[in-house]
C-alpha positions as CSV (number, residue, x, y, z in Angstrom):
1,X,99.1,113.7,120.6
2,X,99.0,113.8,116.8
3,X,102.8,114.4,116.7
4,X,103.4,111.6,119.2
5,X,101.5,109.1,117.0
6,X,103.4,110.1,113.9
7,X,106.7,109.9,115.7
8,X,105.8,106.4,117.0
9,X,104.9,105.2,113.6
10,X,108.1,106.7,112.0
11,X,110.2,105.0,114.7
12,X,109.2,101.6,113.2
13,X,108.2,102.5,109.7
14,X,110.9,105.1,109.0
15,X,110.4,105.6,105.2
16,X,106.6,106.2,105.5
17,X,104.3,109.0,104.8
18,X,102.0,109.3,107.8
19,X,98.8,111.4,108.2
20,X,96.8,111.4,111.4
21,X,93.3,113.0,111.9
22,X,92.1,113.1,115.5
23,X,88.6,113.6,116.8
24,X,88.8,113.2,120.6
25,X,90.1,109.7,121.2
26,X,89.3,108.5,117.7
27,X,91.8,108.5,114.9
28,X,92.0,108.1,111.2
29,X,95.6,107.0,110.4
30,X,96.8,106.8,106.8
31,X,100.3,105.3,106.3
32,X,101.9,105.0,102.9
33,X,105.0,102.8,102.8
34,X,106.9,100.4,100.6
35,X,107.1,98.1,103.6
36,X,103.5,97.2,102.9
37,X,104.2,95.8,99.4
38,X,103.3,92.1,99.2
39,X,101.5,92.1,102.6
40,X,97.8,91.3,103.2
41,X,95.5,94.0,104.5
42,X,95.6,92.4,108.0
43,X,99.4,92.3,108.0
44,X,99.6,96.0,107.1
45,X,97.1,96.9,109.8
46,X,99.0,94.8,112.4
47,X,102.2,96.7,111.6
48,X,100.5,100.0,112.2
49,X,98.7,98.8,115.4
50,X,102.1,97.6,116.7
51,X,103.3,101.2,116.4
52,X,100.3,102.7,118.3
53,X,99.6,100.0,120.8
54,X,100.8,102.2,123.8
55,X,98.1,104.8,122.9
56,X,95.4,102.2,122.8
57,X,96.5,100.6,126.0
58,X,96.6,103.9,128.0
59,X,93.2,104.9,126.6
60,X,94.5,107.9,124.6
61,X,93.0,106.2,121.5
62,X,89.8,104.3,121.6
63,X,88.6,103.9,118.0
64,X,91.2,103.7,115.2
65,X,90.7,103.5,111.4
66,X,93.8,102.5,109.5
67,X,94.5,103.0,105.9
68,X,97.7,101.3,105.0
69,X,98.8,101.9,101.4
70,X,101.7,101.3,99.1
71,X,103.2,104.2,97.1
72,X,101.7,102.7,93.9
């Protein structure tokens, strides 16, 4: 599952560093990308949620914490 989440994020945010920590159906996802520069916290999280929406909808992920960072 971890690999699938990372692949899904890379499919949209290709130049990103992605780390995923899973605990059952809970995840801590850290994404570092230049794409986030100039975006609000909400906009950054929306980008990541868009990448993992299928996992939330099918119940694979229930609780998600997202850290969306820029390289700086």
